[in-house]
BALOBA-1460 file (C-alpha; in Angstrom, 3 decimals):
// residues 226
<rec num="1" residu="m" x="20.233" y="21.365" z="-22.153"/>
<rec num="2" residu="e" x="22.978" y="19.254" z="-20.618"/>
<rec num="3" residu="s" x="25.645" y="21.381" z="-18.880"/>
<rec num="4" residu="y" x="28.337" y="19.213" z="-20.378"/>
<rec num="5" residu="q" x="27.196" y="19.922" z="-23.874"/>
<rec num="6" residu="l" x="26.771" y="23.596" z="-23.046"/>
<rec num="7" residu="a" x="30.419" y="23.828" z="-21.856"/>
<rec num="8" residu="l" x="31.626" y="22.141" z="-25.064"/>
<rec num="9" residu="d" x="29.611" y="24.603" z="-27.193"/>
<rec num="10" residu="l" x="31.082" y="27.572" z="-25.403"/>
<rec num="11" residu="a" x="34.599" y="26.217" z="-25.132"/>
<rec num="12" residu="p" x="37.399" y="28.100" z="-26.924"/>
<rec num="13" residu="p" x="39.697" y="26.225" z="-29.363"/>
<rec num="14" residu="r" x="42.230" y="25.880" z="-26.606"/>
<rec num="15" residu="r" x="41.555" y="23.036" z="-24.258"/>
<rec num="16" residu="l" x="41.749" y="24.409" z="-20.691"/>
<rec num="17" residu="h" x="43.528" y="22.217" z="-18.196"/>
<rec num="18" residu="f" x="45.711" y="22.582" z="-15.041"/>
<rec num="19" residu="s" x="48.607" y="21.471" z="-17.316"/>
<rec num="20" residu="n" x="48.462" y="24.594" z="-19.474"/>
<rec num="21" residu="f" x="47.606" y="27.176" z="-16.747"/>
<rec num="22" residu="l" x="50.720" y="29.299" z="-16.194"/>
<rec num="23" residu="y" x="51.155" y="31.109" z="-12.967"/>
<rec num="24" residu="t" x="53.795" y="32.462" z="-10.602"/>
<rec num="25" residu="d" x="52.440" y="33.394" z="-7.202"/>
<rec num="26" residu="c" x="49.121" y="31.435" z="-6.748"/>
<rec num="27" residu="r" x="50.454" y="27.935" z="-6.349"/>
<rec num="28" residu="a" x="48.367" y="27.290" z="-3.199"/>
<rec num="29" residu="a" x="45.132" y="28.225" z="-4.993"/>
<rec num="30" residu="v" x="45.948" y="25.993" z="-8.031"/>
<rec num="31" residu="e" x="47.047" y="23.066" z="-5.943"/>
<rec num="32" residu="t" x="43.902" y="23.312" z="-3.834"/>
<rec num="33" residu="l" x="41.711" y="23.103" z="-6.889"/>
<rec num="34" residu="r" x="43.743" y="20.415" z="-8.562"/>
<rec num="35" residu="r" x="44.299" y="18.085" z="-5.621"/>
<rec num="36" residu="g" x="42.465" y="19.356" z="-2.561"/>
<rec num="37" residu="l" x="38.678" y="19.528" z="-3.191"/>
<rec num="38" residu="e" x="36.906" y="18.182" z="-0.172"/>
<rec num="39" residu="p" x="33.457" y="16.536" z="-0.794"/>
<rec num="40" residu="g" x="30.786" y="18.932" z="0.102"/>
<rec num="41" residu="a" x="33.158" y="21.938" z="0.500"/>
<rec num="42" residu="w" x="32.714" y="25.364" z="-1.333"/>
<rec num="43" residu="y" x="35.474" y="27.363" z="-2.938"/>
<rec num="44" residu="f" x="35.467" y="30.886" z="-4.273"/>
<rec num="45" residu="v" x="38.177" y="31.753" z="-6.793"/>
<rec num="46" residu="a" x="38.413" y="35.529" z="-6.672"/>
<rec num="47" residu="g" x="40.308" y="38.058" z="-8.636"/>
<rec num="48" residu="p" x="40.018" y="40.878" z="-11.251"/>
<rec num="49" residu="a" x="38.468" y="40.287" z="-14.628"/>
<rec num="50" residu="g" x="40.929" y="38.465" z="-16.865"/>
<rec num="51" residu="c" x="43.288" y="36.962" z="-14.316"/>
<rec num="52" residu="g" x="42.621" y="33.319" z="-15.340"/>
<rec num="53" residu="k" x="39.618" y="32.445" z="-13.231"/>
<rec num="54" residu="t" x="37.654" y="30.859" z="-16.087"/>
<rec num="55" residu="h" x="40.682" y="28.809" z="-17.151"/>
<rec num="56" residu="l" x="40.884" y="27.304" z="-13.610"/>
<rec num="57" residu="a" x="37.091" y="26.760" z="-13.566"/>
<rec num="58" residu="a" x="37.280" y="24.856" z="-16.779"/>
<rec num="59" residu="a" x="40.306" y="22.890" z="-15.534"/>
<rec num="60" residu="v" x="38.361" y="21.756" z="-12.522"/>
<rec num="61" residu="f" x="35.437" y="20.653" z="-14.648"/>
<rec num="62" residu="n" x="37.546" y="18.906" z="-17.273"/>
<rec num="63" residu="q" x="39.605" y="17.069" z="-14.647"/>
<rec num="64" residu="a" x="36.450" y="15.799" z="-13.032"/>
<rec num="65" residu="l" x="34.995" y="14.547" z="-16.305"/>
<rec num="66" residu="e" x="38.238" y="12.771" z="-17.265"/>
<rec num="67" residu="a" x="38.186" y="11.043" z="-13.834"/>
<rec num="68" residu="g" x="34.720" y="9.753" z="-14.532"/>
<rec num="69" residu="q" x="33.019" y="12.070" z="-12.088"/>
<rec num="70" residu="q" x="29.606" y="13.693" z="-12.549"/>
<rec num="71" residu="a" x="29.953" y="17.506" z="-12.814"/>
<rec num="72" residu="q" x="28.194" y="20.475" z="-14.228"/>
<rec num="73" residu="f" x="29.620" y="23.753" z="-15.524"/>
<rec num="74" residu="l" x="27.535" y="26.858" z="-15.579"/>
<rec num="75" residu="p" x="29.184" y="29.878" z="-17.337"/>
<rec num="76" residu="a" x="26.913" y="32.545" z="-15.794"/>
<rec num="77" residu="a" x="28.144" y="35.477" z="-17.810"/>
<rec num="78" residu="r" x="27.442" y="33.696" z="-21.085"/>
<rec num="79" residu="l" x="23.898" y="32.505" z="-20.321"/>
<rec num="80" residu="e" x="20.568" y="34.225" z="-20.941"/>
<rec num="81" residu="r" x="18.904" y="35.232" z="-17.629"/>
<rec num="82" residu="a" x="16.068" y="32.723" z="-17.953"/>
<rec num="83" residu="t" x="18.449" y="29.909" z="-18.841"/>
<rec num="84" residu="l" x="20.689" y="30.709" z="-15.975"/>
<rec num="85" residu="q" x="17.770" y="30.742" z="-13.475"/>
<rec num="86" residu="a" x="16.425" y="27.468" z="-14.790"/>
<rec num="87" residu="m" x="19.797" y="25.747" z="-14.488"/>
<rec num="88" residu="l" x="20.433" y="27.061" z="-11.032"/>
<rec num="89" residu="e" x="17.122" y="25.589" z="-9.973"/>
<rec num="90" residu="s" x="17.783" y="22.214" z="-11.536"/>
<rec num="91" residu="v" x="21.370" y="21.454" z="-10.687"/>
<rec num="92" residu="s" x="21.810" y="18.022" z="-9.344"/>
<rec num="93" residu="c" x="25.265" y="16.536" z="-9.306"/>
<rec num="94" residu="p" x="28.244" y="15.997" z="-6.927"/>
<rec num="95" residu="l" x="30.322" y="18.803" z="-8.341"/>
<rec num="96" residu="l" x="29.183" y="22.153" z="-9.656"/>
<rec num="97" residu="v" x="31.476" y="24.721" z="-11.280"/>
<rec num="98" residu="l" x="29.796" y="28.210" z="-11.297"/>
<rec num="99" residu="d" x="31.867" y="30.598" z="-13.409"/>
<rec num="100" residu="d" x="31.379" y="34.366" z="-12.995"/>
<rec num="101" residu="v" x="28.923" y="34.093" z="-10.140"/>
<rec num="102" residu="d" x="28.910" y="37.890" z="-9.684"/>
<rec num="103" residu="r" x="26.886" y="37.987" z="-12.957"/>
<rec num="104" residu="l" x="23.962" y="37.508" z="-10.502"/>
<rec num="105" residu="a" x="24.903" y="40.398" z="-8.284"/>
<rec num="106" residu="g" x="22.419" y="43.274" z="-8.067"/>
<rec num="107" residu="d" x="19.485" y="41.274" z="-9.565"/>
<rec num="108" residu="q" x="17.214" y="40.669" z="-6.658"/>
<rec num="109" residu="s" x="15.353" y="37.752" z="-8.220"/>
<rec num="110" residu="l" x="18.520" y="35.977" z="-9.309"/>
<rec num="111" residu="e" x="20.150" y="36.602" z="-5.929"/>
<rec num="112" residu="e" x="17.189" y="34.972" z="-4.198"/>
<rec num="113" residu="v" x="17.419" y="32.005" z="-6.652"/>
<rec num="114" residu="l" x="21.047" y="31.660" z="-5.906"/>
<rec num="115" residu="f" x="20.488" y="31.900" z="-2.138"/>
<rec num="116" residu="h" x="17.923" y="29.068" z="-2.169"/>
<rec num="117" residu="a" x="20.164" y="27.078" z="-4.474"/>
<rec num="118" residu="l" x="23.050" y="27.433" z="-2.055"/>
<rec num="119" residu="n" x="20.798" y="26.212" z="0.810"/>
<rec num="120" residu="r" x="19.786" y="23.171" z="-1.209"/>
<rec num="121" residu="w" x="23.347" y="22.451" z="-2.331"/>
<rec num="122" residu="k" x="24.561" y="22.666" z="1.310"/>
<rec num="123" residu="a" x="21.943" y="20.192" z="2.355"/>
<rec num="124" residu="d" x="22.934" y="17.855" z="-0.531"/>
<rec num="125" residu="r" x="26.583" y="18.215" z="0.336"/>
<rec num="126" residu="l" x="27.343" y="19.358" z="-3.214"/>
<rec num="127" residu="t" x="30.972" y="20.318" z="-3.902"/>
<rec num="128" residu="l" x="30.916" y="23.887" z="-5.298"/>
<rec num="129" residu="v" x="33.602" y="25.896" z="-7.102"/>
<rec num="130" residu="m" x="32.646" y="29.517" z="-7.892"/>
<rec num="131" residu="t" x="34.583" y="32.265" z="-9.624"/>
<rec num="132" residu="g" x="34.045" y="35.987" z="-9.514"/>
<rec num="133" residu="t" x="35.620" y="39.298" z="-8.770"/>
<rec num="134" residu="g" x="34.219" y="39.134" z="-5.264"/>
<rec num="135" residu="r" x="30.936" y="39.239" z="-3.241"/>
<rec num="136" residu="n" x="30.771" y="42.978" z="-2.395"/>
<rec num="137" residu="n" x="28.241" y="43.727" z="-5.125"/>
<rec num="138" residu="f" x="25.660" y="41.224" z="-3.825"/>
<rec num="139" residu="q" x="22.744" y="42.920" z="-2.032"/>
<rec num="140" residu="l" x="21.130" y="40.159" z="0.071"/>
<rec num="141" residu="p" x="22.930" y="40.038" z="3.446"/>
<rec num="142" residu="d" x="22.206" y="36.364" z="3.915"/>
<rec num="143" residu="l" x="23.525" y="35.522" z="0.434"/>
<rec num="144" residu="k" x="26.751" y="37.551" z="1.075"/>
<rec num="145" residu="s" x="27.171" y="35.535" z="4.310"/>
<rec num="146" residu="r" x="26.663" y="32.285" z="2.497"/>
<rec num="147" residu="l" x="29.192" y="33.176" z="-0.198"/>
<rec num="148" residu="g" x="31.630" y="34.223" z="2.526"/>
<rec num="149" residu="a" x="31.483" y="30.666" z="3.961"/>
<rec num="150" residu="a" x="33.367" y="29.416" z="0.898"/>
<rec num="151" residu="t" x="37.121" y="29.009" z="1.018"/>
<rec num="152" residu="r" x="38.592" y="32.020" z="-0.791"/>
<rec num="153" residu="l" x="41.324" y="31.438" z="-3.356"/>
<rec num="154" residu="t" x="42.742" y="34.686" z="-4.768"/>
<rec num="155" residu="l" x="44.338" y="35.296" z="-8.160"/>
<rec num="156" residu="k" x="46.068" y="38.395" z="-9.545"/>
<rec num="157" residu="l" x="46.607" y="39.768" z="-13.030"/>
<rec num="158" residu="p" x="49.811" y="38.364" z="-14.560"/>
<rec num="159" residu="d" x="52.875" y="40.563" z="-14.811"/>
<rec num="160" residu="e" x="54.598" y="41.157" z="-18.134"/>
<rec num="161" residu="a" x="56.909" y="38.248" z="-17.847"/>
<rec num="162" residu="l" x="54.058" y="35.865" z="-17.233"/>
<rec num="163" residu="r" x="51.974" y="37.366" z="-19.980"/>
<rec num="164" residu="r" x="54.869" y="36.757" z="-22.387"/>
<rec num="165" residu="r" x="54.933" y="33.139" z="-21.442"/>
<rec num="166" residu="i" x="51.184" y="32.841" z="-21.731"/>
<rec num="167" residu="l" x="51.152" y="34.482" z="-25.166"/>
<rec num="168" residu="e" x="53.957" y="32.106" z="-26.264"/>
<rec num="169" residu="q" x="51.967" y="29.179" z="-25.003"/>
<rec num="170" residu="m" x="48.719" y="30.345" z="-26.693"/>
<rec num="171" residu="a" x="50.543" y="30.745" z="-30.053"/>
<rec num="172" residu="g" x="51.929" y="27.210" z="-29.717"/>
<rec num="173" residu="e" x="48.604" y="25.651" z="-28.795"/>
<rec num="174" residu="l" x="46.820" y="27.437" z="-31.629"/>
<rec num="175" residu="e" x="49.688" y="26.631" z="-34.084"/>
<rec num="176" residu="m" x="50.339" y="30.353" z="-34.799"/>
<rec num="177" residu="d" x="53.351" y="31.857" z="-36.403"/>
<rec num="178" residu="l" x="53.741" y="34.681" z="-33.839"/>
<rec num="179" residu="r" x="56.653" y="36.829" z="-34.901"/>
<rec num="180" residu="p" x="58.934" y="38.260" z="-32.121"/>
<rec num="181" residu="r" x="58.089" y="41.878" z="-32.922"/>
<rec num="182" residu="a" x="54.359" y="40.973" z="-32.923"/>
<rec num="183" residu="l" x="54.777" y="39.378" z="-29.551"/>
<rec num="184" residu="d" x="56.445" y="42.528" z="-28.197"/>
<rec num="185" residu="y" x="53.651" y="44.611" z="-29.708"/>
<rec num="186" residu="l" x="50.944" y="42.522" z="-28.076"/>
<rec num="187" residu="l" x="52.658" y="42.830" z="-24.741"/>
<rec num="188" residu="t" x="52.794" y="46.608" z="-25.037"/>
<rec num="189" residu="h" x="49.462" y="47.333" z="-26.714"/>
<rec num="190" residu="g" x="47.357" y="44.250" z="-26.152"/>
<rec num="191" residu="p" x="44.833" y="43.627" z="-23.366"/>
<rec num="192" residu="r" x="46.021" y="42.600" z="-19.975"/>
<rec num="193" residu="n" x="42.715" y="40.759" z="-19.476"/>
<rec num="194" residu="l" x="43.524" y="37.104" z="-20.324"/>
<rec num="195" residu="r" x="40.020" y="36.375" z="-21.649"/>
<rec num="196" residu="e" x="40.319" y="39.368" z="-23.961"/>
<rec num="197" residu="l" x="43.792" y="38.394" z="-24.956"/>
<rec num="198" residu="s" x="42.779" y="34.848" z="-25.774"/>
<rec num="199" residu="g" x="39.860" y="36.075" z="-27.861"/>
<rec num="200" residu="l" x="42.268" y="38.440" z="-29.774"/>
<rec num="201" residu="m" x="44.690" y="35.555" z="-30.408"/>
<rec num="202" residu="e" x="41.869" y="33.397" z="-31.867"/>
<rec num="203" residu="t" x="40.767" y="36.251" z="-34.065"/>
<rec num="204" residu="l" x="44.365" y="36.833" z="-35.240"/>
<rec num="205" residu="r" x="44.692" y="33.144" z="-35.988"/>
<rec num="206" residu="g" x="41.586" y="33.151" z="-38.111"/>
<rec num="207" residu="r" x="42.609" y="36.211" z="-40.032"/>
<rec num="208" residu="a" x="46.117" y="34.921" z="-40.569"/>
<rec num="209" residu="l" x="44.925" y="31.554" z="-41.795"/>
<rec num="210" residu="g" x="42.374" y="33.150" z="-44.120"/>
<rec num="211" residu="q" x="44.967" y="35.415" z="-45.677"/>
<rec num="212" residu="r" x="47.821" y="32.978" z="-45.460"/>
<rec num="213" residu="r" x="49.871" y="35.460" z="-43.411"/>
<rec num="214" residu="g" x="51.971" y="35.259" z="-40.270"/>
<rec num="215" residu="i" x="51.022" y="37.166" z="-37.174"/>
<rec num="216" residu="t" x="52.767" y="40.482" z="-37.690"/>
<rec num="217" residu="v" x="52.383" y="43.956" z="-36.233"/>
<rec num="218" residu="p" x="50.533" y="45.296" z="-39.308"/>
<rec num="219" residu="l" x="48.038" y="42.389" z="-39.005"/>
<rec num="220" residu="i" x="47.571" y="43.153" z="-35.279"/>
<rec num="221" residu="k" x="46.891" y="46.752" z="-36.069"/>
<rec num="222" residu="e" x="44.373" y="45.839" z="-38.742"/>
<rec num="223" residu="v" x="42.413" y="43.523" z="-36.349"/>
<rec num="224" residu="t" x="42.480" y="45.919" z="-33.354"/>
<rec num="225" residu="g" x="42.107" y="49.191" z="-35.321"/>
<rec num="226" residu="q" x="45.178" y="50.680" z="-33.722"/>
């Protein structure tokens, strides 16, 4: 399976680009990924689950494709183990985006596959962008050392003000009628994890369209079971 097609199959309705990644205190990380990728260099975008790492990973990939560059996108957390192993062993391109690399942590066989892949990619001068919560859960010392050689770019969970802006942006991109009280309710009771929040918004959109309703507090409670 082509990685490009795989990424399209798994992509959410929102198109993920640098232009719609909202942030406050990680400008250096964003600008490095948007403008500063050095050929053959490695980057590790680290941060807690739901802080926007996958959005940036997809933005790197989409920008490369739009510039006519060859690139592959591997969403490790969404792939079956055998598929992930096969794809790691067959990667051959100038740029690889490996999302949720810590999906491999703790699995000795997969860690060994990744270690050998990293050695091969280093020899091939492949540009590598990885995302994950960190490298502490990896068991192989040599692998942890390899991962530590990547330039670390750190993200944080958004505060309430930024989450409000993100929710408003999601609603606009998904063409949702998100009422003010519903927005406040989501900020108070919704997930802080951006991936979960995005999924919830897509579910709300589908339910609202199907029932010809606006996004209201009662609808949110129905969907979330609150």
